[in-house]
N, C-alpha and C positions, 0 to 999 in steps of 0.2 A: 405346600408342605407345612405340617404343624411343627412348631418349634417346642422341644421339651423344656420343662421347667425343672431345674436342678436345685435342690435345697439341702442344707445341713442343719439338723436340729439337735441341740444338746439336751439330753434327757436328765431327769432327776427322780426323786422318790415321790414327786407330785405328778398326778396325771396332767397331761397337756395335749391340746389339739395340735397335731402335726400336719394334717391336711384338712382344710375346710371342705364342706360340701362343694362339689363341682359337677353340675349336670352335663358338662361337656367332656368329662374325663373319659378317655378311651383306654388308658393304660397307666399303671403306676407300679413302681418297684421301690420297696423299702428295705434297706440293708443295715444291719447292726454292725457298725464299725468300731465297736468297743470291746472291752475285756469282761464285761458283765452282761448277763442276759437282759433282754428287753421284752416287753409285752405290749401288743397293740390290740385295740378293740375297735370294732366297726360300729359307729353310731352311739357309743355311750362312754362313760368315764372308764379309763384304763385302771386295772388293779393288778398288782404283782401276783403271779401264779394263777392268773385267769386270762382267758382270751387266747390270742395267737402269740405263741412264744417265738421270739427271734433269738436264736442262740448267739452267744458272743463270738466274735471273730468272723463275721460274715453271714450269719443267719439272715434269711430274707423271706419276703412275702411279695408275690406278684399278683397284680390285678390286671386282667386282660379280658378279651371278648367272651371267654367261657365262664368267667366268674366276675363279671363287671359289677363294681360297687362304686357309686358316685356320692355317697354320703360322707359324713365327718369321720376322720380316723384320729384316735387318741393313742398316746403311748406313755409308758412309765418304766422305770428301772430302779433297782436297789443301788446301782452305782451311778456313774455319770458318762455313759457312752454317747457317741454321736450316732444319729440315725441319718443315713444318706438316702435321699428321696429323689426319684425322677418321675415326673408326671407329664402326660399329654393327653 
C-alpha cells in the first residue's frame, strides 16, 4: 500500500513550487485553506489571476488517473493562505 504524503505550504505574493516533479505520482489533492484565493500553475511560474484558481475557504484541484500530471506545480496568492496538499 502506498502511503500518502501530506503537506502544508504557506503561500505569498511570490510564486513558489508547492510540488516538485514526481514521475511516481498517481494522485494529488490541493486545497486552499485560507481566506484569499490562490492560483496554481502546472509546469511554470504561477501568476495571480492566471492558471487554475483555487477559491478561498476550500477551493480544490484534484489530479487523478483521468488527468494525471506528474510535473512541477507552483502556486501564488495575494494574501497568505495555506495550501493543504495530499499526494501519492
